[in-house]
Structure formats: C-alpha cells, structure tokens
PyMOL Python script that loads the backbone (N, CA, C, O; Angstrom):
from pymol import cmd

cmd.read_pdbstr("""\
ATOM      1  N   MET A   1       6.600 -43.092   2.364  1.00  0.00           N
ATOM      2  CA  MET A   1       6.770 -42.185   1.259  1.00  0.00           C
ATOM      3  C   MET A   1       7.287 -42.994   0.072  1.00  0.00           C
ATOM      4  O   MET A   1       8.257 -43.743   0.197  1.00  0.00           O
ATOM      5  N   THR A   2       6.649 -42.842  -1.051  1.00  0.00           N
ATOM      6  CA  THR A   2       7.008 -43.625  -2.225  1.00  0.00           C
ATOM      7  C   THR A   2       8.190 -42.985  -2.952  1.00  0.00           C
ATOM      8  O   THR A   2       8.441 -41.788  -2.808  1.00  0.00           O
ATOM      9  N   PRO A   3       8.907 -43.781  -3.724  1.00  0.00           N
ATOM     10  CA  PRO A   3      10.017 -43.209  -4.506  1.00  0.00           C
ATOM     11  C   PRO A   3       9.546 -42.136  -5.499  1.00  0.00           C
ATOM     12  O   PRO A   3      10.274 -41.186  -5.787  1.00  0.00           O
ATOM     13  N   GLU A   4       8.330 -42.297  -6.014  1.00  0.00           N
ATOM     14  CA  GLU A   4       7.806 -41.292  -6.931  1.00  0.00           C
ATOM     15  C   GLU A   4       7.595 -39.951  -6.231  1.00  0.00           C
ATOM     16  O   GLU A   4       7.845 -38.895  -6.812  1.00  0.00           O
ATOM     17  N   ALA A   5       7.139 -40.000  -4.992  1.00  0.00           N
ATOM     18  CA  ALA A   5       6.935 -38.763  -4.225  1.00  0.00           C
ATOM     19  C   ALA A   5       8.271 -38.081  -3.937  1.00  0.00           C
ATOM     20  O   ALA A   5       8.384 -36.857  -4.009  1.00  0.00           O
ATOM     21  N   VAL A   6       9.270 -38.883  -3.612  1.00  0.00           N
ATOM     22  CA  VAL A   6      10.597 -38.324  -3.336  1.00  0.00           C
ATOM     23  C   VAL A   6      11.156 -37.659  -4.595  1.00  0.00           C
ATOM     24  O   VAL A   6      11.691 -36.552  -4.533  1.00  0.00           O
ATOM     25  N   LEU A   7      11.031 -38.336  -5.728  1.00  0.00           N
ATOM     26  CA  LEU A   7      11.518 -37.767  -6.981  1.00  0.00           C
ATOM     27  C   LEU A   7      10.740 -36.518  -7.368  1.00  0.00           C
ATOM     28  O   LEU A   7      11.318 -35.571  -7.901  1.00  0.00           O
ATOM     29  N   ASP A   8       9.440 -36.505  -7.108  1.00  0.00           N
ATOM     30  CA  ASP A   8       8.633 -35.330  -7.414  1.00  0.00           C
ATOM     31  C   ASP A   8       9.049 -34.143  -6.563  1.00  0.00           C
ATOM     32  O   ASP A   8       9.170 -33.026  -7.066  1.00  0.00           O
ATOM     33  N   ILE A   9       9.266 -34.379  -5.280  1.00  0.00           N
ATOM     34  CA  ILE A   9       9.708 -33.302  -4.386  1.00  0.00           C
ATOM     35  C   ILE A   9      11.089 -32.802  -4.796  1.00  0.00           C
ATOM     36  O   ILE A   9      11.336 -31.596  -4.798  1.00  0.00           O
ATOM     37  N   ALA A  10      11.989 -33.716  -5.143  1.00  0.00           N
ATOM     38  CA  ALA A  10      13.329 -33.314  -5.565  1.00  0.00           C
ATOM     39  C   ALA A  10      13.263 -32.491  -6.848  1.00  0.00           C
ATOM     40  O   ALA A  10      13.954 -31.480  -6.974  1.00  0.00           O
ATOM     41  N   MET A  11      12.434 -32.918  -7.800  1.00  0.00           N
ATOM     42  CA  MET A  11      12.304 -32.184  -9.057  1.00  0.00           C
ATOM     43  C   MET A  11      11.725 -30.787  -8.809  1.00  0.00           C
ATOM     44  O   MET A  11      12.207 -29.804  -9.371  1.00  0.00           O
ATOM     45  N   GLN A  12      10.696 -30.706  -7.971  1.00  0.00           N
ATOM     46  CA  GLN A  12      10.119 -29.400  -7.656  1.00  0.00           C
ATOM     47  C   GLN A  12      11.130 -28.503  -6.942  1.00  0.00           C
ATOM     48  O   GLN A  12      11.181 -27.298  -7.190  1.00  0.00           O
ATOM     49  N   GLY A  13      11.927 -29.091  -6.061  1.00  0.00           N
ATOM     50  CA  GLY A  13      12.954 -28.311  -5.364  1.00  0.00           C
ATOM     51  C   GLY A  13      14.009 -27.774  -6.315  1.00  0.00           C
ATOM     52  O   GLY A  13      14.431 -26.624  -6.193  1.00  0.00           O
ATOM     53  N   LEU A  14      14.437 -28.600  -7.261  1.00  0.00           N
ATOM     54  CA  LEU A  14      15.423 -28.137  -8.238  1.00  0.00           C
ATOM     55  C   LEU A  14      14.840 -27.065  -9.157  1.00  0.00           C
ATOM     56  O   LEU A  14      15.524 -26.104  -9.508  1.00  0.00           O
ATOM     57  N   LEU A  15      13.583 -27.232  -9.543  1.00  0.00           N
ATOM     58  CA  LEU A  15      12.955 -26.227 -10.405  1.00  0.00           C
ATOM     59  C   LEU A  15      12.789 -24.886  -9.695  1.00  0.00           C
ATOM     60  O   LEU A  15      13.031 -23.833 -10.286  1.00  0.00           O
ATOM     61  N   ILE A  16      12.378 -24.925  -8.440  1.00  0.00           N
ATOM     62  CA  ILE A  16      12.204 -23.667  -7.711  1.00  0.00           C
ATOM     63  C   ILE A  16      13.566 -23.014  -7.461  1.00  0.00           C
ATOM     64  O   ILE A  16      13.674 -21.789  -7.493  1.00  0.00           O
ATOM     65  N   ALA A  17      14.592 -23.805  -7.217  1.00  0.00           N
ATOM     66  CA  ALA A  17      15.934 -23.243  -7.039  1.00  0.00           C
ATOM     67  C   ALA A  17      16.415 -22.573  -8.322  1.00  0.00           C
ATOM     68  O   ALA A  17      17.009 -21.495  -8.275  1.00  0.00           O
ATOM     69  N   ALA A  18      16.164 -23.204  -9.461  1.00  0.00           N
ATOM     70  CA  ALA A  18      16.562 -22.611 -10.734  1.00  0.00           C
ATOM     71  C   ALA A  18      15.765 -21.337 -11.018  1.00  0.00           C
ATOM     72  O   ALA A  18      16.323 -20.347 -11.491  1.00  0.00           O
ATOM     73  N   LYS A  19      14.460 -21.359 -10.731  1.00  0.00           N
ATOM     74  CA  LYS A  19      13.632 -20.177 -10.956  1.00  0.00           C
ATOM     75  C   LYS A  19      14.070 -19.013 -10.073  1.00  0.00           C
ATOM     76  O   LYS A  19      14.064 -17.864 -10.514  1.00  0.00           O
ATOM     77  N   LEU A  20      14.448 -19.302  -8.835  1.00  0.00           N
ATOM     78  CA  LEU A  20      14.840 -18.234  -7.920  1.00  0.00           C
ATOM     79  C   LEU A  20      16.229 -17.688  -8.239  1.00  0.00           C
ATOM     80  O   LEU A  20      16.498 -16.507  -8.018  1.00  0.00           O
ATOM     81  N   ALA A  21      17.106 -18.536  -8.753  1.00  0.00           N
ATOM     82  CA  ALA A  21      18.467 -18.094  -9.051  1.00  0.00           C
ATOM     83  C   ALA A  21      18.589 -17.423 -10.410  1.00  0.00           C
ATOM     84  O   ALA A  21      19.514 -16.641 -10.633  1.00  0.00           O
ATOM     85  N   ALA A  22      17.671 -17.717 -11.318  1.00  0.00           N
ATOM     86  CA  ALA A  22      17.790 -17.240 -12.697  1.00  0.00           C
ATOM     87  C   ALA A  22      17.897 -15.719 -12.842  1.00  0.00           C
ATOM     88  O   ALA A  22      18.785 -15.259 -13.560  1.00  0.00           O
ATOM     89  N   PRO A  23      17.051 -14.922 -12.208  1.00  0.00           N
ATOM     90  CA  PRO A  23      17.175 -13.469 -12.430  1.00  0.00           C
ATOM     91  C   PRO A  23      18.531 -12.909 -12.006  1.00  0.00           C
ATOM     92  O   PRO A  23      19.090 -12.050 -12.688  1.00  0.00           O
ATOM     93  N   LEU A  24      19.053 -13.388 -10.896  1.00  0.00           N
ATOM     94  CA  LEU A  24      20.341 -12.884 -10.421  1.00  0.00           C
ATOM     95  C   LEU A  24      21.486 -13.380 -11.291  1.00  0.00           C
ATOM     96  O   LEU A  24      22.407 -12.624 -11.601  1.00  0.00           O
ATOM     97  N   LEU A  25      21.433 -14.645 -11.686  1.00  0.00           N
ATOM     98  CA  LEU A  25      22.508 -15.200 -12.505  1.00  0.00           C
ATOM     99  C   LEU A  25      22.526 -14.594 -13.901  1.00  0.00           C
ATOM    100  O   LEU A  25      23.592 -14.298 -14.439  1.00  0.00           O
ATOM    101  N   VAL A  26      21.356 -14.412 -14.483  1.00  0.00           N
ATOM    102  CA  VAL A  26      21.290 -13.817 -15.826  1.00  0.00           C
ATOM    103  C   VAL A  26      21.775 -12.368 -15.779  1.00  0.00           C
ATOM    104  O   VAL A  26      22.485 -11.920 -16.679  1.00  0.00           O
ATOM    105  N   THR A  27      21.396 -11.644 -14.743  1.00  0.00           N
ATOM    106  CA  THR A  27      21.860 -10.263 -14.593  1.00  0.00           C
ATOM    107  C   THR A  27      23.377 -10.214 -14.470  1.00  0.00           C
ATOM    108  O   THR A  27      24.028  -9.405 -15.131  1.00  0.00           O
ATOM    109  N   ALA A  28      23.938 -11.069 -13.634  1.00  0.00           N
ATOM    110  CA  ALA A  28      25.393 -11.098 -13.474  1.00  0.00           C
ATOM    111  C   ALA A  28      26.082 -11.497 -14.777  1.00  0.00           C
ATOM    112  O   ALA A  28      27.144 -10.969 -15.106  1.00  0.00           O
ATOM    113  N   LEU A  29      25.486 -12.418 -15.508  1.00  0.00           N
ATOM    114  CA  LEU A  29      26.066 -12.850 -16.776  1.00  0.00           C
ATOM    115  C   LEU A  29      26.073 -11.722 -17.797  1.00  0.00           C
ATOM    116  O   LEU A  29      27.090 -11.481 -18.449  1.00  0.00           O
ATOM    117  N   VAL A  30      24.953 -11.031 -17.941  1.00  0.00           N
ATOM    118  CA  VAL A  30      24.851  -9.957 -18.935  1.00  0.00           C
ATOM    119  C   VAL A  30      25.784  -8.800 -18.580  1.00  0.00           C
ATOM    120  O   VAL A  30      26.499  -8.292 -19.444  1.00  0.00           O
ATOM    121  N   VAL A  31      25.779  -8.389 -17.327  1.00  0.00           N
ATOM    122  CA  VAL A  31      26.642  -7.269 -16.921  1.00  0.00           C
ATOM    123  C   VAL A  31      28.111  -7.674 -17.006  1.00  0.00           C
ATOM    124  O   VAL A  31      28.946  -6.881 -17.441  1.00  0.00           O
ATOM    125  N   GLY A  32      28.433  -8.895 -16.599  1.00  0.00           N
ATOM    126  CA  GLY A  32      29.817  -9.364 -16.701  1.00  0.00           C
ATOM    127  C   GLY A  32      30.294  -9.417 -18.136  1.00  0.00           C
ATOM    128  O   GLY A  32      31.435  -9.059 -18.430  1.00  0.00           O
ATOM    129  N   PHE A  33      29.424  -9.865 -19.036  1.00  0.00           N
ATOM    130  CA  PHE A  33      29.795  -9.894 -20.455  1.00  0.00           C
ATOM    131  C   PHE A  33      30.001  -8.491 -20.993  1.00  0.00           C
ATOM    132  O   PHE A  33      30.963  -8.238 -21.719  1.00  0.00           O
ATOM    133  N   ALA A  34      29.105  -7.573 -20.643  1.00  0.00           N
ATOM    134  CA  ALA A  34      29.231  -6.192 -21.124  1.00  0.00           C
ATOM    135  C   ALA A  34      30.506  -5.543 -20.610  1.00  0.00           C
ATOM    136  O   ALA A  34      31.197  -4.858 -21.364  1.00  0.00           O
ATOM    137  N   ILE A  35      30.825  -5.747 -19.354  1.00  0.00           N
ATOM    138  CA  ILE A  35      32.038  -5.173 -18.784  1.00  0.00           C
ATOM    139  C   ILE A  35      33.279  -5.815 -19.398  1.00  0.00           C
ATOM    140  O   ILE A  35      34.263  -5.125 -19.667  1.00  0.00           O
ATOM    141  N   SER A  36      33.242  -7.124 -19.621  1.00  0.00           N
ATOM    142  CA  SER A  36      34.376  -7.796 -20.254  1.00  0.00           C
ATOM    143  C   SER A  36      34.588  -7.294 -21.674  1.00  0.00           C
ATOM    144  O   SER A  36      35.724  -7.115 -22.115  1.00  0.00           O
ATOM    145  N   LEU A  37      33.498  -7.071 -22.381  1.00  0.00           N
ATOM    146  CA  LEU A  37      33.602  -6.514 -23.726  1.00  0.00           C
ATOM    147  C   LEU A  37      34.207  -5.120 -23.685  1.00  0.00           C
ATOM    148  O   LEU A  37      35.075  -4.791 -24.494  1.00  0.00           O
ATOM    149  N   LEU A  38      33.755  -4.305 -22.752  1.00  0.00           N
ATOM    150  CA  LEU A  38      34.304  -2.960 -22.585  1.00  0.00           C
ATOM    151  C   LEU A  38      35.787  -3.013 -22.234  1.00  0.00           C
ATOM    152  O   LEU A  38      36.582  -2.231 -22.755  1.00  0.00           O
ATOM    153  N   GLN A  39      36.159  -3.939 -21.347  1.00  0.00           N
ATOM    154  CA  GLN A  39      37.557  -4.064 -20.957  1.00  0.00           C
ATOM    155  C   GLN A  39      38.426  -4.522 -22.121  1.00  0.00           C
ATOM    156  O   GLN A  39      39.560  -4.066 -22.271  1.00  0.00           O
ATOM    157  N   SER A  40      37.897  -5.421 -22.942  1.00  0.00           N
ATOM    158  CA  SER A  40      38.700  -5.890 -24.071  1.00  0.00           C
ATOM    159  C   SER A  40      38.833  -4.807 -25.141  1.00  0.00           C
ATOM    160  O   SER A  40      39.856  -4.736 -25.821  1.00  0.00           O
ATOM    161  N   ILE A  41      37.816  -3.967 -25.297  1.00  0.00           N
ATOM    162  CA  ILE A  41      37.901  -2.884 -26.277  1.00  0.00           C
ATOM    163  C   ILE A  41      38.895  -1.818 -25.813  1.00  0.00           C
ATOM    164  O   ILE A  41      39.715  -1.344 -26.599  1.00  0.00           O
ATOM    165  N   THR A  42      38.819  -1.449 -24.544  1.00  0.00           N
ATOM    166  CA  THR A  42      39.677  -0.374 -24.024  1.00  0.00           C
ATOM    167  C   THR A  42      40.989  -0.887 -23.449  1.00  0.00           C
ATOM    168  O   THR A  42      41.857  -0.083 -23.110  1.00  0.00           O
ATOM    169  N   GLN A  43      41.158  -2.177 -23.332  1.00  0.00           N
ATOM    170  CA  GLN A  43      42.339  -2.823 -22.773  1.00  0.00           C
ATOM    171  C   GLN A  43      42.629  -2.372 -21.342  1.00  0.00           C
ATOM    172  O   GLN A  43      43.786  -2.290 -20.928  1.00  0.00           O
ATOM    173  N   ILE A  44      41.566  -2.081 -20.596  1.00  0.00           N
ATOM    174  CA  ILE A  44      41.691  -1.776 -19.166  1.00  0.00           C
ATOM    175  C   ILE A  44      41.433  -3.073 -18.418  1.00  0.00           C
ATOM    176  O   ILE A  44      40.351  -3.650 -18.527  1.00  0.00           O
ATOM    177  N   GLN A  45      42.407  -3.530 -17.668  1.00  0.00           N
ATOM    178  CA  GLN A  45      42.275  -4.796 -16.944  1.00  0.00           C
ATOM    179  C   GLN A  45      42.264  -4.530 -15.437  1.00  0.00           C
ATOM    180  O   GLN A  45      43.235  -4.819 -14.738  1.00  0.00           O
ATOM    181  N   GLU A  46      41.184  -3.992 -14.963  1.00  0.00           N
ATOM    182  CA  GLU A  46      41.022  -3.699 -13.544  1.00  0.00           C
ATOM    183  C   GLU A  46      39.958  -4.624 -12.971  1.00  0.00           C
ATOM    184  O   GLU A  46      38.852  -4.710 -13.505  1.00  0.00           O
ATOM    185  N   VAL A  47      40.287  -5.313 -11.888  1.00  0.00           N
ATOM    186  CA  VAL A  47      39.378  -6.293 -11.297  1.00  0.00           C
ATOM    187  C   VAL A  47      38.137  -5.619 -10.734  1.00  0.00           C
ATOM    188  O   VAL A  47      37.029  -6.131 -10.896  1.00  0.00           O
ATOM    189  N   THR A  48      38.305  -4.482 -10.077  1.00  0.00           N
ATOM    190  CA  THR A  48      37.152  -3.821  -9.471  1.00  0.00           C
ATOM    191  C   THR A  48      36.198  -3.283 -10.517  1.00  0.00           C
ATOM    192  O   THR A  48      35.010  -3.116 -10.241  1.00  0.00           O
ATOM    193  N   LEU A  49      36.701  -3.008 -11.723  1.00  0.00           N
ATOM    194  CA  LEU A  49      35.824  -2.540 -12.793  1.00  0.00           C
ATOM    195  C   LEU A  49      34.831  -3.626 -13.188  1.00  0.00           C
ATOM    196  O   LEU A  49      33.729  -3.331 -13.650  1.00  0.00           O
ATOM    197  N   SER A  50      35.222  -4.866 -13.007  1.00  0.00           N
ATOM    198  CA  SER A  50      34.317  -5.976 -13.309  1.00  0.00           C
ATOM    199  C   SER A  50      33.396  -6.295 -12.134  1.00  0.00           C
ATOM    200  O   SER A  50      32.226  -6.625 -12.331  1.00  0.00           O
ATOM    201  N   PHE A  51      33.915  -6.198 -10.928  1.00  0.00           N
ATOM    202  CA  PHE A  51      33.158  -6.642  -9.750  1.00  0.00           C
ATOM    203  C   PHE A  51      32.093  -5.647  -9.304  1.00  0.00           C
ATOM    204  O   PHE A  51      30.959  -6.044  -9.034  1.00  0.00           O
ATOM    205  N   VAL A  52      32.425  -4.391  -9.224  1.00  0.00           N
ATOM    206  CA  VAL A  52      31.517  -3.395  -8.655  1.00  0.00           C
ATOM    207  C   VAL A  52      30.230  -3.237  -9.482  1.00  0.00           C
ATOM    208  O   VAL A  52      29.146  -3.273  -8.899  1.00  0.00           O
ATOM    209  N   PRO A  53      30.299  -3.066 -10.808  1.00  0.00           N
ATOM    210  CA  PRO A  53      29.043  -2.959 -11.559  1.00  0.00           C
ATOM    211  C   PRO A  53      28.197  -4.235 -11.485  1.00  0.00           C
ATOM    212  O   PRO A  53      26.968  -4.176 -11.464  1.00  0.00           O
ATOM    213  N   LYS A  54      28.874  -5.387 -11.446  1.00  0.00           N
ATOM    214  CA  LYS A  54      28.137  -6.646 -11.348  1.00  0.00           C
ATOM    215  C   LYS A  54      27.422  -6.741 -10.002  1.00  0.00           C
ATOM    216  O   LYS A  54      26.273  -7.179  -9.942  1.00  0.00           O
ATOM    217  N   ALA A  55      28.087  -6.338  -8.932  1.00  0.00           N
ATOM    218  CA  ALA A  55      27.465  -6.374  -7.606  1.00  0.00           C
ATOM    219  C   ALA A  55      26.289  -5.399  -7.531  1.00  0.00           C
ATOM    220  O   ALA A  55      25.257  -5.712  -6.938  1.00  0.00           O
ATOM    221  N   ILE A  56      26.444  -4.234  -8.123  1.00  0.00           N
ATOM    222  CA  ILE A  56      25.354  -3.254  -8.118  1.00  0.00           C
ATOM    223  C   ILE A  56      24.169  -3.771  -8.937  1.00  0.00           C
ATOM    224  O   ILE A  56      23.018  -3.630  -8.523  1.00  0.00           O
ATOM    225  N   ALA A  57      24.452  -4.366 -10.093  1.00  0.00           N
ATOM    226  CA  ALA A  57      23.368  -4.881 -10.945  1.00  0.00           C
ATOM    227  C   ALA A  57      22.642  -6.042 -10.275  1.00  0.00           C
ATOM    228  O   ALA A  57      21.419  -6.141 -10.372  1.00  0.00           O
ATOM    229  N   VAL A  58      23.369  -6.914  -9.603  1.00  0.00           N
ATOM    230  CA  VAL A  58      22.732  -8.029  -8.907  1.00  0.00           C
ATOM    231  C   VAL A  58      21.888  -7.514  -7.737  1.00  0.00           C
ATOM    232  O   VAL A  58      20.791  -8.018  -7.494  1.00  0.00           O
ATOM    233  N   ALA A  59      22.391  -6.527  -7.024  1.00  0.00           N
ATOM    234  CA  ALA A  59      21.600  -5.936  -5.938  1.00  0.00           C
ATOM    235  C   ALA A  59      20.334  -5.287  -6.481  1.00  0.00           C
ATOM    236  O   ALA A  59      19.272  -5.400  -5.870  1.00  0.00           O
ATOM    237  N   LEU A  60      20.433  -4.613  -7.614  1.00  0.00           N
ATOM    238  CA  LEU A  60      19.261  -4.005  -8.240  1.00  0.00           C
ATOM    239  C   LEU A  60      18.271  -5.074  -8.705  1.00  0.00           C
ATOM    240  O   LEU A  60      17.060  -4.911  -8.551  1.00  0.00           O
ATOM    241  N   ALA A  61      18.782  -6.158  -9.268  1.00  0.00           N
ATOM    242  CA  ALA A  61      17.904  -7.262  -9.687  1.00  0.00           C
ATOM    243  C   ALA A  61      17.219  -7.891  -8.476  1.00  0.00           C
ATOM    244  O   ALA A  61      16.059  -8.297  -8.557  1.00  0.00           O
ATOM    245  N   LEU A  62      17.928  -7.972  -7.367  1.00  0.00           N
ATOM    246  CA  LEU A  62      17.334  -8.511  -6.142  1.00  0.00           C
ATOM    247  C   LEU A  62      16.221  -7.606  -5.625  1.00  0.00           C
ATOM    248  O   LEU A  62      15.197  -8.091  -5.143  1.00  0.00           O
ATOM    249  N   VAL A  63      16.418  -6.298  -5.723  1.00  0.00           N
ATOM    250  CA  VAL A  63      15.372  -5.359  -5.301  1.00  0.00           C
ATOM    251  C   VAL A  63      14.156  -5.480  -6.217  1.00  0.00           C
ATOM    252  O   VAL A  63      13.016  -5.459  -5.753  1.00  0.00           O
ATOM    253  N   VAL A  64      14.407  -5.605  -7.521  1.00  0.00           N
ATOM    254  CA  VAL A  64      13.299  -5.670  -8.484  1.00  0.00           C
ATOM    255  C   VAL A  64      12.557  -7.001  -8.374  1.00  0.00           C
ATOM    256  O   VAL A  64      11.327  -7.027  -8.384  1.00  0.00           O
ATOM    257  N   CYS A  65      13.293  -8.099  -8.270  1.00  0.00           N
ATOM    258  CA  CYS A  65      12.678  -9.439  -8.293  1.00  0.00           C
ATOM    259  C   CYS A  65      12.469 -10.044  -6.904  1.00  0.00           C
ATOM    260  O   CYS A  65      11.933 -11.146  -6.789  1.00  0.00           O
ATOM    261  N   GLY A  66      12.875  -9.351  -5.873  1.00  0.00           N
ATOM    262  CA  GLY A  66      12.824  -9.915  -4.526  1.00  0.00           C
ATOM    263  C   GLY A  66      11.434 -10.313  -4.071  1.00  0.00           C
ATOM    264  O   GLY A  66      11.254 -11.368  -3.462  1.00  0.00           O
ATOM    265  N   ASN A  67      10.454  -9.479  -4.360  1.00  0.00           N
ATOM    266  CA  ASN A  67       9.077  -9.774  -3.949  1.00  0.00           C
ATOM    267  C   ASN A  67       8.576 -11.046  -4.634  1.00  0.00           C
ATOM    268  O   ASN A  67       7.971 -11.908  -3.996  1.00  0.00           O
ATOM    269  N   TRP A  68       8.831 -11.152  -5.926  1.00  0.00           N
ATOM    270  CA  TRP A  68       8.425 -12.349  -6.666  1.00  0.00           C
ATOM    271  C   TRP A  68       9.163 -13.584  -6.140  1.00  0.00           C
ATOM    272  O   TRP A  68       8.571 -14.654  -5.997  1.00  0.00           O
ATOM    273  N   MET A  69      10.439 -13.431  -5.860  1.00  0.00           N
ATOM    274  CA  MET A  69      11.228 -14.566  -5.365  1.00  0.00           C
ATOM    275  C   MET A  69      10.702 -15.049  -4.011  1.00  0.00           C
ATOM    276  O   MET A  69      10.596 -16.252  -3.771  1.00  0.00           O
ATOM    277  N   MET A  70      10.377 -14.111  -3.140  1.00  0.00           N
ATOM    278  CA  MET A  70       9.842 -14.490  -1.829  1.00  0.00           C
ATOM    279  C   MET A  70       8.484 -15.163  -1.957  1.00  0.00           C
ATOM    280  O   MET A  70       8.212 -16.147  -1.269  1.00  0.00           O
ATOM    281  N   SER A  71       7.631 -14.645  -2.829  1.00  0.00           N
ATOM    282  CA  SER A  71       6.307 -15.254  -2.989  1.00  0.00           C
ATOM    283  C   SER A  71       6.418 -16.659  -3.574  1.00  0.00           C
ATOM    284  O   SER A  71       5.654 -17.543  -3.187  1.00  0.00           O
ATOM    285  N   GLU A  72       7.350 -16.884  -4.497  1.00  0.00           N
ATOM    286  CA  GLU A  72       7.567 -18.226  -5.050  1.00  0.00           C
ATOM    287  C   GLU A  72       8.082 -19.183  -3.971  1.00  0.00           C
ATOM    288  O   GLU A  72       7.623 -20.321  -3.874  1.00  0.00           O
ATOM    289  N   ALA A  73       9.026 -18.720  -3.170  1.00  0.00           N
ATOM    290  CA  ALA A  73       9.583 -19.571  -2.110  1.00  0.00           C
ATOM    291  C   ALA A  73       8.519 -19.901  -1.060  1.00  0.00           C
ATOM    292  O   ALA A  73       8.446 -21.030  -0.574  1.00  0.00           O
ATOM    293  N   ILE A  74       7.708 -18.921  -0.721  1.00  0.00           N
ATOM    294  CA  ILE A  74       6.646 -19.155   0.260  1.00  0.00           C
ATOM    295  C   ILE A  74       5.603 -20.110  -0.290  1.00  0.00           C
ATOM    296  O   ILE A  74       5.131 -20.993   0.426  1.00  0.00           O
ATOM    297  N   ALA A  75       5.234 -19.940  -1.570  1.00  0.00           N
ATOM    298  CA  ALA A  75       4.254 -20.843  -2.186  1.00  0.00           C
ATOM    299  C   ALA A  75       4.785 -22.275  -2.229  1.00  0.00           C
ATOM    300  O   ALA A  75       4.040 -23.222  -1.976  1.00  0.00           O
ATOM    301  N   PHE A  76       6.058 -22.433  -2.547  1.00  0.00           N
ATOM    302  CA  PHE A  76       6.658 -23.766  -2.555  1.00  0.00           C
ATOM    303  C   PHE A  76       6.654 -24.382  -1.160  1.00  0.00           C
ATOM    304  O   PHE A  76       6.313 -25.553  -0.994  1.00  0.00           O
ATOM    305  N   THR A  77       7.032 -23.593  -0.166  1.00  0.00           N
ATOM    306  CA  THR A  77       7.076 -24.095   1.206  1.00  0.00           C
ATOM    307  C   THR A  77       5.691 -24.478   1.698  1.00  0.00           C
ATOM    308  O   THR A  77       5.519 -25.529   2.315  1.00  0.00           O
ATOM    309  N   LEU A  78       4.704 -23.636   1.431  1.00  0.00           N
ATOM    310  CA  LEU A  78       3.336 -23.953   1.840  1.00  0.00           C
ATOM    311  C   LEU A  78       2.826 -25.205   1.124  1.00  0.00           C
ATOM    312  O   LEU A  78       2.116 -26.018   1.714  1.00  0.00           O
ATOM    313  N   GLY A  79       3.190 -25.351  -0.138  1.00  0.00           N
ATOM    314  CA  GLY A  79       2.814 -26.560  -0.869  1.00  0.00           C
ATOM    315  C   GLY A  79       3.427 -27.810  -0.263  1.00  0.00           C
ATOM    316  O   GLY A  79       2.788 -28.861  -0.204  1.00  0.00           O
ATOM    317  N   MET A  80       4.672 -27.689   0.189  1.00  0.00           N
ATOM    318  CA  MET A  80       5.329 -28.835   0.838  1.00  0.00           C
ATOM    319  C   MET A  80       4.664 -29.155   2.173  1.00  0.00           C
ATOM    320  O   MET A  80       4.477 -30.324   2.511  1.00  0.00           O
ATOM    321  N   PHE A  81       4.307 -28.118   2.933  1.00  0.00           N
ATOM    322  CA  PHE A  81       3.617 -28.360   4.202  1.00  0.00           C
ATOM    323  C   PHE A  81       2.241 -28.979   3.977  1.00  0.00           C
ATOM    324  O   PHE A  81       1.797 -29.812   4.768  1.00  0.00           O
ATOM    325  N   ASP A  82       1.572 -28.581   2.913  1.00  0.00           N
ATOM    326  CA  ASP A  82       0.268 -29.172   2.602  1.00  0.00           C
ATOM    327  C   ASP A  82       0.390 -30.641   2.213  1.00  0.00           C
ATOM    328  O   ASP A  82      -0.550 -31.410   2.406  1.00  0.00           O
ATOM    329  N   ARG A  83       1.525 -31.033   1.673  1.00  0.00           N
ATOM    330  CA  ARG A  83       1.723 -32.420   1.248  1.00  0.00           C
ATOM    331  C   ARG A  83       2.129 -33.350   2.386  1.00  0.00           C
ATOM    332  O   ARG A  83       2.086 -34.569   2.216  1.00  0.00           O
ATOM    333  N   VAL A  84       2.519 -32.815   3.536  1.00  0.00           N
ATOM    334  CA  VAL A  84       3.007 -33.654   4.642  1.00  0.00           C
ATOM    335  C   VAL A  84       1.994 -34.717   5.068  1.00  0.00           C
ATOM    336  O   VAL A  84       2.380 -35.880   5.187  1.00  0.00           O
ATOM    337  N   PRO A  85       0.731 -34.390   5.304  1.00  0.00           N
ATOM    338  CA  PRO A  85      -0.190 -35.459   5.708  1.00  0.00           C
ATOM    339  C   PRO A  85      -0.329 -36.573   4.658  1.00  0.00           C
ATOM    340  O   PRO A  85      -0.406 -37.753   4.997  1.00  0.00           O
ATOM    341  N   HIS A  86      -0.359 -36.179   3.390  1.00  0.00           N
ATOM    342  CA  HIS A  86      -0.464 -37.166   2.318  1.00  0.00           C
ATOM    343  C   HIS A  86       0.791 -38.038   2.256  1.00  0.00           C
ATOM    344  O   HIS A  86       0.707 -39.243   2.021  1.00  0.00           O
ATOM    345  N   LEU A  87       1.951 -37.421   2.467  1.00  0.00           N
ATOM    346  CA  LEU A  87       3.189 -38.197   2.421  1.00  0.00           C
ATOM    347  C   LEU A  87       3.330 -39.143   3.605  1.00  0.00           C
ATOM    348  O   LEU A  87       3.850 -40.250   3.468  1.00  0.00           O
ATOM    349  N   LEU A  88       2.862 -38.700   4.771  1.00  0.00           N
ATOM    350  CA  LEU A  88       2.965 -39.551   5.959  1.00  0.00           C
ATOM    351  C   LEU A  88       1.981 -40.703   5.943  1.00  0.00           C
ATOM    352  O   LEU A  88       2.236 -41.750   6.539  1.00  0.00           O
ATOM    353  N   SER A  89       0.850 -40.516   5.261  1.00  0.00           N
ATOM    354  CA  SER A  89      -0.132 -41.591   5.207  1.00  0.00           C
ATOM    355  C   SER A  89       0.292 -42.685   4.246  1.00  0.00           C
ATOM    356  O   SER A  89      -0.249 -43.790   4.276  1.00  0.00           O
ATOM    357  N   GLY A  90       1.276 -42.373   3.380  1.00  0.00           N
ATOM    358  CA  GLY A  90       1.766 -43.389   2.446  1.00  0.00           C
ATOM    359  C   GLY A  90       0.930 -43.516   1.215  1.00  0.00           C
ATOM    360  O   GLY A  90       1.153 -44.427   0.418  1.00  0.00           O
ATOM    361  N   GLY A  91      -0.034 -42.634   1.020  1.00  0.00           N
ATOM    362  CA  GLY A  91      -0.930 -42.750  -0.125  1.00  0.00           C
ATOM    363  C   GLY A  91      -0.609 -41.890  -1.246  1.00  0.00           C
ATOM    364  O   GLY A  91      -1.305 -41.913  -2.261  1.00  0.00           O
TER     365      GLY A  91
END
""", "prot")
cmd.dss("prot")
cmd.show_as("cartoon", "prot")
cmd.util.cbc("prot")
cmd.orient("prot")
C-alpha cells in the first residue's frame, strides 16, 4: 500500500466523519445558542433548560438525517471494500 493511498483513505475517512457529524453538531449549536440567548434575556440559569431541548433537537435531526447518514456510511464502506484488491496488489 502506497503512502498516497493511505493519505487518500485517511482524507476520505475524515471527510465522511465530518459529513456525518455536521447535521447533529449544527443542530446542537443552533439550539444551544438560542437557549443561551433566551436564558441571558430572562436570566433563568437552569441546566436542564439547556440540555433537554438540545437533546430533543439532536434526536429529531437524527430521525430526519438518519437515512442519509446511513446511506453515506454504507457507500463509504462499500467503496473501501471495493478498493481492497487494488490496495493489496500494490498498484
């Protein structure tokens, strides 16, 4: 296996990880910011007020994006399995 192949696989792995994590992280960021803004306006400092809506929003994002996330992960895995013979031959 050449160093270029290793770097290509690593880059593809990092990109797919970022693509799969993005919907959940962006959802948590937006909801967390909105709740923090609400807390600062009303001066209510309750920990569960921040956690529960964020958990619900992330679960909802997972339900909405879950099918796409699974298809991306499966496509990446199948692509890696398809590359195994080429990687083992050294070409």
